[in-house]
C-alpha positions as CSV (number, residue, x, y, z in Angstrom):
1,V,0.3,-0.1,-0.3
2,A,2.7,2.3,0.6
3,A,4.2,2.1,-2.5
4,R,1.5,2.5,-4.3
5,R,1.0,5.8,-2.5
6,S,4.4,6.5,-2.7
7,Q,3.9,6.9,-6.5
8,G,2.0,9.9,-6.5
9,P,-1.6,10.8,-8.2
10,A,-2.8,8.7,-10.3
11,D,-1.8,10.1,-14.1
12,P,-5.1,10.2,-16.1
13,D,-2.8,9.1,-19.2
14,A,-1.2,6.2,-17.5
15,P,-2.3,2.4,-18.2
16,K,-4.3,1.1,-15.9
17,A,-3.7,-2.7,-14.4
18,S,-6.1,-5.0,-15.6
19,K,-7.3,-8.2,-13.7
20,E,-4.4,-10.1,-15.9
21,V,-1.9,-7.5,-15.2
22,R,-2.2,-8.0,-11.2
23,S,-2.8,-11.8,-11.8
24,L,1.0,-11.7,-13.1
25,Q,1.8,-9.4,-10.5
26,L,0.7,-11.7,-8.3
27,R,2.3,-14.7,-9.0
28,F,5.4,-13.0,-9.8
29,L,5.9,-11.5,-6.5
30,L,4.6,-14.1,-4.3
31,V,7.3,-16.2,-5.5
32,F,9.9,-13.1,-5.8
33,W,9.6,-12.7,-2.0
34,M,9.2,-16.3,-0.8
35,Y,12.9,-16.9,-2.8
36,K,14.4,-13.3,-1.3
37,M,12.9,-14.6,2.3
38,A,15.5,-17.7,1.4
39,D,18.2,-15.5,0.8
40,W,18.0,-12.9,3.6
41,L,17.7,-15.7,6.1
42,Q,21.3,-16.8,5.4
43,G,23.1,-13.9,4.5
44,P,23.6,-13.0,8.3
45,Y,25.1,-15.9,9.9
46,F,27.4,-16.6,6.7
47,W,30.5,-16.0,8.3
48,E,29.2,-17.3,11.5
49,V,28.2,-20.9,10.0
50,Y,31.0,-21.7,8.8
51,A,33.8,-20.1,12.0
52,S,31.6,-22.6,13.9
53,K,33.0,-25.3,12.6
54,V,35.4,-28.2,14.1
55,I,37.4,-30.1,11.4
56,G,39.6,-32.4,11.7
57,G,40.1,-31.3,15.6
58,A,41.1,-27.5,14.9
59,A,38.6,-24.5,14.9
60,V,37.9,-22.6,11.0
61,S,40.1,-20.3,10.6
62,S,38.9,-16.6,9.5
63,A,41.1,-17.1,6.2
64,A,39.2,-20.2,5.5
65,V,35.7,-18.7,6.2
66,A,37.0,-15.9,3.1
67,K,37.5,-18.9,1.1
68,F,34.2,-20.8,1.2
69,F,32.6,-16.8,0.3
70,L,35.1,-16.8,-2.4
71,T,34.0,-20.1,-3.4
72,G,30.5,-18.9,-3.8
73,F,31.5,-15.6,-5.7
74,S,34.3,-17.5,-7.8
75,S,31.5,-20.3,-9.4
76,T,28.9,-18.0,-9.8
77,A,31.7,-16.3,-12.2
78,I,32.9,-19.2,-14.1
79,F,29.4,-21.2,-14.7
80,G,26.8,-18.0,-14.7
81,A,27.2,-18.0,-18.4
82,V,26.4,-21.7,-18.9
83,I,23.6,-21.1,-16.1
84,G,21.9,-18.7,-18.4
85,G,22.3,-20.5,-21.1
86,M,20.4,-23.1,-19.6
87,V,18.0,-20.5,-18.2
88,D,17.2,-19.3,-22.1
89,S,17.2,-22.9,-23.5
90,L,15.6,-25.0,-21.5
91,G,12.9,-22.4,-19.8
92,R,12.7,-19.5,-16.9
93,K,10.2,-21.8,-15.1
94,R,12.7,-24.4,-14.7
95,G,15.6,-22.0,-13.9
96,S,13.4,-20.6,-11.3
97,L,12.8,-24.1,-9.6
98,A,16.1,-24.8,-9.7
99,F,17.5,-22.0,-8.0
100,A,15.1,-23.6,-5.1
101,L,16.9,-27.2,-4.9
102,L,20.1,-25.3,-5.6
103,Y,19.8,-23.1,-2.7
104,S,18.3,-26.1,-0.2
105,L,21.0,-28.2,-0.6
106,S,23.4,-25.5,0.1
107,A,21.4,-24.6,3.6
108,L,21.4,-28.4,4.1
109,S,24.9,-28.9,3.4
110,T,25.6,-26.0,6.5
111,R,25.1,-29.3,8.7
112,A,28.0,-30.9,7.4
113,N,31.6,-31.0,9.2
114,T,33.8,-32.2,6.2
115,L,35.3,-29.7,3.4
116,P,34.1,-31.5,0.3
117,L,30.9,-30.9,1.4
118,L,31.0,-27.8,3.0
119,Y,32.9,-26.4,-0.6
120,A,30.2,-28.1,-2.6
121,G,27.7,-26.3,-1.1
122,R,28.7,-22.9,-2.0
123,V,29.0,-24.3,-5.5
124,A,25.2,-25.0,-5.1
125,G,25.2,-21.0,-3.8
126,G,26.9,-19.7,-6.5
127,L,25.0,-21.7,-8.7
128,G,21.7,-21.0,-7.2
129,T,22.3,-17.0,-6.6
130,S,23.5,-16.7,-10.5
131,L,19.7,-18.4,-11.2
132,L,17.8,-16.1,-8.3
133,F,19.2,-12.9,-9.8
134,S,18.3,-14.2,-13.9
135,A,15.4,-17.0,-14.0
136,P,12.5,-15.1,-12.0
137,E,13.3,-11.6,-13.8
138,A,13.5,-13.2,-17.4
139,W,10.4,-15.2,-16.9
140,L,8.3,-12.1,-15.4
141,V,9.5,-9.9,-18.4
142,S,8.8,-12.3,-21.3
143,E,5.5,-12.9,-19.6
144,H,4.6,-9.3,-19.7
145,Q,6.2,-8.3,-23.2
146,R,4.4,-11.9,-24.8
147,S,1.4,-10.9,-22.9
148,G,1.2,-7.2,-24.3
149,F,1.1,-5.5,-21.3
150,A,2.4,-1.7,-21.2
151,P,6.6,-0.9,-20.0
152,A,4.7,1.5,-17.8
153,L,3.5,-1.5,-15.7
154,L,6.4,-3.4,-15.8
155,S,7.9,-0.4,-13.9
156,E,5.3,-0.6,-11.6
157,T,6.2,-4.4,-10.7
158,F,9.9,-4.0,-10.6
159,T,8.9,-1.1,-7.8
160,L,6.4,-3.2,-5.5
161,A,8.6,-6.1,-5.5
162,Y,11.8,-3.9,-4.2
163,F,9.7,-2.2,-1.9
164,G,8.5,-5.6,-0.6
165,D,12.3,-6.8,-0.7
166,S,13.3,-4.0,2.0
167,L,10.3,-5.4,4.3
168,V,11.4,-8.9,3.8
169,A,14.9,-8.3,4.3
170,I,13.7,-6.5,7.9
171,A,11.7,-9.5,8.7
172,A,14.1,-12.0,7.9
173,G,16.3,-10.7,10.3
174,Q,14.3,-11.0,12.5
175,L,13.4,-14.6,11.8
176,A,17.1,-15.4,11.7
177,G,18.0,-13.9,14.6
178,L,15.2,-16.1,16.5
179,A,16.3,-19.0,14.7
180,A,19.7,-18.4,15.4
181,A,19.4,-18.5,19.2
182,A,16.9,-21.3,19.4
183,G,19.2,-23.6,17.5
184,G,22.2,-22.3,16.3
185,P,23.8,-20.7,13.6
186,T,22.3,-23.1,10.9
187,A,18.8,-22.8,11.9
188,P,18.6,-19.9,9.8
189,F,19.5,-22.2,6.4
190,E,17.4,-24.9,7.9
191,L,14.3,-22.3,8.3
192,S,15.1,-20.8,4.6
193,I,14.5,-24.2,2.9
194,F,10.8,-24.0,4.1
195,F,10.3,-20.8,1.9
196,L,12.1,-22.2,-0.8
197,V,9.9,-25.5,-1.2
198,A,6.9,-22.6,-0.5
199,G,8.2,-20.4,-3.3
200,A,8.9,-23.5,-5.7
201,A,5.6,-25.1,-5.2
202,M,4.2,-21.3,-5.9
203,A,6.0,-21.4,-9.5
204,A,5.2,-25.0,-10.1
205,L,1.7,-24.5,-10.2
206,T,0.9,-20.9,-11.2
207,W,3.8,-20.2,-13.8
208,R,3.8,-21.3,-17.5
209,E,7.2,-22.0,-18.9
210,N,8.9,-19.6,-21.4
211,K,12.2,-19.6,-23.0
212,G,14.3,-17.7,-24.8
213,G,14.1,-17.1,-28.3
214,A,10.1,-18.8,-28.6
215,P,8.1,-16.0,-30.8
216,P,5.2,-14.7,-29.0
217,A,2.6,-16.7,-30.6
218,A,4.4,-20.1,-29.4
219,P,6.3,-19.3,-26.2
220,E,6.5,-23.0,-25.4
221,Q,8.2,-23.7,-29.2
222,D,11.6,-25.5,-29.6
223,L,14.5,-22.7,-30.4
224,D,15.2,-25.8,-33.5
225,A,13.7,-25.6,-36.6
226,V,9.7,-27.1,-36.8
227,G,10.5,-30.5,-38.2
228,A,14.1,-30.9,-37.3
229,P,15.4,-33.2,-34.8
230,P,16.0,-31.6,-31.5
231,K,19.6,-30.7,-30.7
232,P,20.6,-32.3,-27.5
233,A,20.4,-29.6,-24.5
234,A,24.5,-28.9,-24.0
235,A,24.2,-27.9,-28.1
236,R,21.2,-25.8,-27.4
237,T,23.2,-23.7,-24.5
238,G,26.3,-23.5,-26.4
239,N,24.7,-22.0,-29.3
240,I,22.8,-19.8,-27.4
241,V,25.5,-18.5,-25.4
242,V,27.8,-17.6,-28.3
243,Q,24.2,-15.5,-29.9
244,A,24.1,-13.9,-26.8
245,L,27.6,-12.6,-27.0
246,G,26.9,-11.6,-30.6
247,A,23.8,-10.1,-29.1
248,V,25.7,-7.9,-26.7
249,A,28.9,-7.3,-29.3
250,A,26.2,-6.2,-32.0
251,D,24.1,-3.6,-30.2
252,R,26.1,-1.1,-27.6
253,R,23.4,-0.4,-25.6
254,V,23.1,-3.5,-23.9
255,A,26.6,-3.7,-23.3
256,L,26.6,-0.5,-21.6
257,V,23.1,-1.6,-19.7
258,G,25.7,-4.6,-18.5
259,A,28.5,-2.0,-17.5
260,V,26.2,-0.3,-15.1
261,Q,24.7,-3.2,-14.0
262,A,28.5,-4.8,-13.5
263,L,30.3,-1.9,-12.3
264,F,27.1,-0.8,-9.6
265,E,26.5,-4.2,-8.1
266,G,30.1,-4.5,-7.6
267,A,30.6,-1.5,-6.0
268,M,27.4,-2.2,-4.0
269,Y,29.0,-6.0,-2.9
270,I,32.4,-4.2,-1.5
271,F,30.5,-1.9,0.5
272,V,28.1,-4.6,1.7
273,L,31.7,-6.3,2.7
274,Q,33.4,-2.7,4.3
275,W,30.6,-1.1,5.9
276,P,30.3,-2.9,9.4
277,P,34.4,-3.1,9.9
278,A,34.0,0.6,8.6
279,L,31.5,1.4,11.6
280,K,32.8,-0.9,14.0
281,A,36.4,1.5,13.3
282,A,33.8,4.4,14.3
283,L,32.1,3.0,17.1
284,G,34.5,0.6,18.6
285,D,32.9,-2.9,19.7
286,A,29.5,-1.5,20.4
287,V,27.9,-1.7,17.3
288,P,23.9,-2.1,16.9
289,Y,24.3,-3.9,13.4
290,G,20.8,-5.2,13.9
291,K,19.8,-1.6,13.9
292,I,21.8,-0.2,11.1
293,F,20.7,-2.8,9.0
294,S,17.0,-2.2,9.7
295,C,17.8,1.7,8.9
296,F,19.7,1.0,5.6
297,M,16.4,-1.4,4.8
298,V,14.1,1.4,5.3
299,A,16.8,3.8,3.2
300,C,16.0,1.5,0.2
301,M,12.6,1.5,0.5
302,I,12.7,5.5,0.7
303,G,14.5,4.5,-2.6
304,S,12.4,2.4,-4.6
305,S,9.3,4.5,-3.4
306,T,11.0,7.2,-4.7
307,F,11.4,5.1,-8.5
308,G,7.8,4.5,-8.1
309,A,7.1,8.1,-8.1
310,A,9.9,9.6,-10.6
311,I,9.4,6.7,-13.3
312,R,6.2,8.5,-14.0
313,R,7.6,11.7,-15.0
314,F,11.1,11.0,-16.5
315,A,13.3,9.0,-18.5
316,P,15.0,5.7,-16.6
317,E,17.9,6.5,-18.6
318,D,17.7,10.1,-17.3
319,M,16.9,8.6,-13.9
320,M,19.9,6.1,-13.4
321,T,22.2,9.0,-14.5
322,A,21.4,11.1,-11.8
323,L,21.2,8.2,-9.7
324,L,24.5,6.9,-10.3
325,A,25.8,10.7,-9.9
326,L,24.4,10.7,-6.4
327,A,25.5,7.4,-5.5
328,T,29.6,8.1,-6.8
329,A,29.3,11.1,-4.5
330,S,28.3,9.4,-1.7
331,M,30.6,6.6,-2.0
332,A,33.3,9.6,-2.1
333,A,32.1,11.0,1.1
334,A,32.7,7.5,2.4
335,T,36.1,6.8,1.0
336,L,36.8,10.8,2.4
337,S,35.2,10.0,5.9
338,C,36.6,6.6,6.2
339,G,38.1,6.6,10.0
340,G,37.2,10.1,11.1
341,A,33.8,11.1,12.3
342,L,30.5,9.3,12.7
343,A,28.0,11.7,11.3
344,P,29.7,12.3,7.8
345,I,30.1,8.0,7.5
346,I,26.6,7.6,8.4
347,A,25.1,9.8,6.2
348,A,27.0,8.9,2.9
349,F,26.0,4.9,3.9
350,F,22.2,5.8,3.9
351,A,22.5,8.3,0.7
352,F,24.2,5.0,-0.8
353,E,21.4,2.6,0.5
354,A,18.8,5.3,-0.7
355,C,20.5,4.9,-4.0
356,V,20.0,0.7,-3.6
357,G,17.0,1.3,-3.4
358,C,15.8,2.8,-6.0
359,Y,18.8,1.0,-8.4
360,F,17.1,-2.4,-8.6
361,P,13.5,-1.7,-10.3
362,L,15.4,1.5,-12.3
363,I,18.1,-1.7,-13.5
364,G,14.8,-4.3,-14.6
365,T,13.1,-1.6,-16.1
366,L,16.4,-1.1,-18.7
367,R,17.0,-4.6,-19.2
368,S,13.5,-5.3,-20.0
369,K,13.8,-2.4,-22.6
370,Y,16.9,-3.1,-23.6
371,L,17.8,-7.0,-23.6
372,P,16.5,-8.9,-26.1
373,D,14.2,-11.6,-24.8
374,A,15.5,-14.4,-26.6
375,Y,18.6,-14.1,-24.7
376,R,17.8,-12.6,-21.3
377,G,18.5,-15.0,-19.0
378,V,21.8,-15.7,-20.7
379,I,23.3,-12.0,-20.7
380,M,22.1,-11.5,-17.6
381,N,24.7,-14.0,-16.1
382,L,27.5,-12.6,-18.3
383,F,27.0,-9.0,-16.9
384,G,27.4,-11.4,-13.5
385,I,31.3,-12.1,-14.6
386,P,32.3,-9.2,-14.3
387,L,30.6,-7.6,-11.0
388,N,32.1,-11.5,-9.6
389,L,35.7,-10.3,-10.8
390,I,36.0,-7.1,-9.1
391,V,34.4,-8.4,-5.7
392,V,37.0,-11.4,-5.7
393,G,39.8,-9.1,-6.7
394,V,39.1,-6.3,-4.3
395,F,38.6,-9.2,-1.6
396,L,41.6,-11.0,-2.2
397,S,43.6,-7.7,-2.3
398,I,41.8,-6.4,1.7
399,G,44.7,-6.8,2.9
400,R,46.8,-4.4,0.9
401,L,43.9,-2.2,0.3
402,G,42.6,-1.2,3.3
403,L,38.8,0.1,4.4
404,T,40.0,3.6,2.6
405,G,41.4,1.7,-0.4
406,A,38.4,-0.6,-0.9
407,F,35.6,2.1,-0.4
408,A,38.1,4.0,-3.2
409,C,37.6,1.2,-5.1
410,S,33.7,1.2,-4.8
411,F,33.9,4.8,-5.5
412,T,36.2,4.5,-8.8
413,A,33.3,1.2,-10.4
414,L,30.5,3.7,-9.6
415,A,32.3,6.6,-10.7
416,T,32.8,4.2,-14.3
417,A,29.3,3.3,-14.4
418,L,28.5,7.1,-14.6
419,V,30.6,7.1,-17.1
420,S,28.6,4.2,-19.1
421,M,25.5,5.3,-18.2
422,L,26.1,9.0,-19.9
423,G,27.7,6.7,-23.0
424,L,24.1,5.0,-23.0
425,R,22.2,8.6,-23.0
426,L,24.6,9.5,-26.1
427,A,23.3,5.7,-27.9
428,V,19.8,6.6,-27.5
429,R,19.7,10.3,-28.4
430,A,22.3,9.6,-31.4
431,E,19.3,7.1,-32.6
432,R,16.4,9.5,-32.3
433,Q,18.7,12.1,-34.3
434,P,16.7,11.9,-37.6
435,D,19.2,11.0,-40.7
436,V,21.0,14.2,-42.5
């Protein structure tokens, strides 16, 4: 309700959501929020669940926990393109169901006390992350476009999705704390399986399958020519990855959207890793992490609400340019304030989190506008490769970089994303210019 009210007074010329649109929104949002609840439940206790392990009579060291962390990011980078190809060639619904399976296996692996099983769980978690951030959105956008619904209504769906995601994150933090207090650090992971099963059941019962490359009139049609013997799944996946690379190379706008995504989200993950030690350096050991996290989520809700109001008045390209300028300024302030007074760094952090809240529905709108539906899943995962390389590179160098250096890397990534966005605006304007 708050998200809808934040969109401001109704525009008489704005498209009205029909029962069919509301049905699609409800089917997507219930699954999306269930999956995101499972993801948020696992986050707060990631470090503790591995740090609590005793293997071979010795406690797991911080360096070993860092390796588990890097394993998840590395598997996302290494296998992301293949996962995306499978999402498009085999189906976005199947990809969304596969996420629930892989994330459940990853959650169950936290009960193990052997290194092979723990590492296998992190690989499953990394592959699941690739699916979470590509398959459901690809399914939604394809269903929306093939049904002929107005693009503005898709932006409304993204507003609802990410406004609700912030509420889900706050609730997940509370549930994770209660579960961990009752059953130890593995309990939030085990609880997440309930939400994964619930989300998968909803998707299985209410979603129809759609695939990349299928024409609107026949969404279930295979990519192979009619009458030709079907190609093996591996061959179709390989072909669609190659074709997706060609699509990115052929359309500068797609590549620039990908650059914005990789650079902003790379900067965001660096921030996620570094804000706790930054506040610890400013406050000492008595840092109220839970309260600060909740405040961050409120800032995200403000950002997603701002998107809902602004998208009716401004082009998404202009909004993203302004957002990246504010995010870059916020990270510059955080870099300069690191190790100094508390008020400037807190203000910079809250401003950046507001940008994060606005960013996700905005990048979803841009992806729906510029990414070809035939290769939507694989292209989204291709964008994730440089993103993960940025995060892994900074994480491996954190000993040399320190807090200030890490925030400087985040600032550099955001500034480069701003340059990429300016390039996209110029490319779009050039295409609108009539030929002389």
